[in-house]
C-alpha positions in Angstrom: 4.1 47.4 15.5 4.9 47.5 19.3 7.5 45.3 21.0 5.0 42.7 22.2 3.5 42.2 18.7 7.0 41.8 17.3 7.6 38.8 19.6 4.1 37.3 19.3 5.1 34.6 16.7 8.4 33.9 18.4 6.6 33.3 21.8 4.3 30.6 20.2 7.3 28.9 18.5 9.3 29.1 21.7 6.4 27.4 23.6 6.4 24.6 21.0 10.2 24.2 21.4 10.7 25.1 17.7 12.6 28.4 18.1 16.4 28.2 17.8 19.5 30.2 17.1 19.7 34.0 17.4 16.0 34.4 17.5 15.7 32.2 20.6 18.6 34.1 22.3 17.0 37.5 21.6 13.6 36.3 22.9 15.0 34.8 26.1 16.8 38.1 26.8 13.6 40.0 26.2 11.7 37.7 28.5 14.1 38.5 31.4 12.8 42.1 31.5 9.2 41.8 30.2 6.6 40.6 32.6 3.8 40.9 30.0 5.5 38.5 27.6 6.3 36.1 30.4 2.6 35.9 31.3 1.7 35.4 27.6 4.2 32.6 27.4 2.7 30.9 30.4 -0.8 31.2 28.9 0.5 29.7 25.6 2.1 26.8 27.5 -1.1 26.2 29.4 -3.1 26.1 26.1 -0.7 23.7 24.6 -1.0 21.4 27.6 -4.7 21.3 27.0 -4.1 20.5 23.3 -1.7 17.7 24.3 -4.3 16.1 26.6 -6.9 16.0 23.8 -4.4 14.0 21.6 -4.8 10.9 23.7 -7.5 8.4 22.6 -8.7 5.0 23.8 -6.2 2.1 23.7 -7.1 -0.5 21.0 -7.7 -4.1 22.3 -4.8 -6.6 22.0 -6.8 -8.8 19.6 -7.1 -6.0 17.0 -3.3 -5.4 17.2 -2.6 -9.1 16.6 -4.9 -9.3 13.6 -3.3 -6.2 12.1 0.2 -7.7 12.5 -0.9 -11.0 11.0 -2.4 -9.2 8.0 0.8 -7.2 7.4 2.9 -10.5 7.6 0.7 -12.1 4.9 1.1 -9.2 2.4 3.6 -9.9 -0.4 7.0 -8.3 0.0 8.0 -5.4 -2.2 11.5 -5.0 -3.6 13.9 -3.3 -1.2 14.1 -0.3 -3.4 10.3 0.1 -3.4 10.2 -0.2 0.4 13.0 2.3 0.7 11.2 4.8 -1.6 7.9 4.3 0.3 9.6 4.9 3.7 11.2 8.0 2.3 7.9 9.4 1.1 6.2 8.5 4.4 9.0 10.3 6.3 8.6 13.5 4.2 4.8 13.4 4.6 5.3 13.1 8.4 7.5 16.2 8.5 5.0 18.1 6.4 2.1 17.1 8.6 4.1 18.1 11.7 4.9 21.5 10.2 1.3 22.0 9.2 0.1 21.1 12.8 2.6 23.5 14.3 1.4 26.4 12.1 -2.2 25.5 13.0 -1.3 25.5 16.7 0.4 28.9 16.4 -2.6 30.4 14.7 -5.0 29.0 17.3 -2.9 30.2 20.2 -2.7 33.7 18.8 -6.4 33.8 18.1 -7.1 32.6 21.6 -5.0 35.4 23.1 -6.8 38.0 21.0 -10.2 36.7 22.0 -9.3 36.9 25.7 -8.2 40.5 25.4 -11.3 41.4 23.3 -13.6 39.8 25.9 -11.9 41.7 28.7 -12.5 45.0 26.8 -16.2 44.2 26.2 -16.7 43.3 29.9 -15.2 46.6 31.0 -17.3 48.5 28.5 -20.5 46.7 29.7 -19.8 47.5 33.3 -19.2 51.2 32.6 -22.4 51.5 30.6 -24.4 49.7 33.3 -23.1 52.1 35.9 -24.0 55.1 33.8 -27.5 53.7 33.2 -28.0 53.2 36.9 -26.9 56.8 37.7 -29.3 58.1 35.0 -32.2 56.1 36.4 -31.5 57.4 39.9 -31.2 61.0 38.7 -34.5 60.8 36.7 -36.3 59.2 39.7 -35.2 62.0 42.0 -36.0 64.8 39.5 -39.5 63.4 38.7 -40.5 62.7 42.4 -43.6 65.0 43.0 -42.9 64.9 46.8 -39.6 66.8 46.4 -39.7 70.6 46.2 -36.5 72.0 44.8 -34.7 74.6 46.8 -33.7 77.6 44.7 -30.5 79.4 45.5 -29.8 83.0 44.4 -26.9 85.4 44.7 -27.2 87.7 47.8 -27.0 91.5 47.5 -26.6 91.4 43.7 -28.5 90.9 40.5 -30.0 87.4 40.5 -28.0 86.0 37.6 -26.2 83.1 39.4 -28.7 80.6 40.7 -29.1 77.0 41.6 -31.6 74.3 42.4 -31.2 71.5 45.0 -33.2 68.3 44.9 -32.9 66.4 48.2 -34.5 63.2 49.4 -33.8 62.6 53.1 -34.7 58.9 53.4 -32.2 57.8 50.6 -29.7 60.7 51.2 -30.0 61.5 47.5 -29.0 65.0 46.4 -28.9 66.6 42.9 -27.7 70.2 42.7 -27.9 72.2 39.4 -26.2 75.6 39.1 -26.1 78.2 36.3 -24.5 81.5 35.5 -21.8 81.1 38.1 -18.8 83.5 37.9 -15.6 81.9 36.8 -13.4 80.8 39.7 -10.4 83.0 40.7 -7.0 81.2 40.9 -6.7 78.5 43.6 -10.4 78.8 44.5 -13.4 76.4 44.3 -17.1 76.4 45.0 -18.4 74.3 47.9 -22.1 73.3 48.5 -23.4 73.2 52.0 -26.5 71.6 53.5 -28.0 73.4 56.6 -29.8 70.9 58.9 -33.3 71.6 60.1 -32.1 70.7 63.6 -29.9 73.8 63.7 -26.6 71.9 63.8 -23.4 72.8 61.9 -23.6 73.0 58.1 -22.7 69.8 56.3 -20.3 69.9 53.3 -22.1 68.5 50.2 -19.5 68.6 47.5 -16.8 70.7 45.8 -17.3 71.7 42.1 -16.1 73.9 39.3 -18.4 75.5 36.7 -17.9 75.1 32.9 -17.2 77.9 30.6 -20.9 79.0 30.6 -21.0 79.0 34.4 -23.0 75.7 34.7 -22.3 73.0 37.3 -23.8 69.8 38.7 -23.3 67.9 41.9 -24.9 64.4 42.1 -25.2 62.3 45.2 -22.3 63.5 47.4 -21.6 61.5 50.5 -24.0 62.7 53.2 -24.8 61.5 56.8 -28.0 59.4 57.3 -31.3 60.8 58.5 -30.5 64.6 58.1 -33.5 66.8 57.3 -32.5 69.8 55.2 -33.5 73.3 56.1 -31.6 75.1 53.4 -28.6 75.0 51.0 -25.8 77.5 50.1 -22.7 77.7 47.9 -19.6 79.5 49.1 -16.2 80.4 47.5 -13.5 78.4 49.3 -9.8 77.6 49.0 -9.0 75.0 46.4 -8.9 72.2 48.9 -12.3 73.1 50.4 -13.2 74.0 54.0 -15.1 70.7 54.8 -15.9 71.5 58.5 -17.6 75.0 58.2 -18.0 77.7 55.5 -15.1 80.1 55.6 -15.4 81.8 52.3 -17.8 84.3 50.7 -21.4 83.2 50.1 -22.1 83.1 46.4 -25.7 81.7 46.2 -28.0 81.0 49.2 -31.4 79.3 49.5 -34.4 81.5 50.1 -34.6 80.5 53.8 -31.1 81.9 54.7 
């Protein structure tokens, strides 16, 4: 049990004004340094205010009140002992009802807090799954577009084990790069993907990445400028922070046009 769960019941009783003695002192001292419990206390007080509003009903007409008083006056009087006993029982029943209502309120307030937290968790999970689904749809649309010809990148001046494929759509600036059999990175080094414009301008950085234990890596939709036609792609070995402006490291795999 964590600290907040330990004080959960005391917070509800404190909001109802029913916590006293050492327990009240300990809770108030805890509230001075715990913002989470203070926020929970404010929520409990707000919920209790709503419950209090719902306790008011319509006011009965004056005629009904007068008829009730007249009927009570006409009833035969019981002995004083009987009246005293009856009042005592009604007083006990009143306290029992109040205690039962307090327990119900505590249970409802705790359940309401749990439902709010559970709802927040479900919303976060839904947004995460929706974003993942959108990315998968975009990736599948790009990979299945018959108008896109993948650019194959191979290792220069060596056996063609490391290789990559770049799928690029100019009009939407969409790029998916798939690499395989890449050598493992030396210390403080990283791979950087470059896009070479067809206009002959400076190479454009298209993402930093590290391969997994099998040498595979993926780059999906890096930030790219608008309206750039690609002539070729290349991957270089750069310092861990990347070069960003122009390739400075050793070419690792290069498109067939370079």
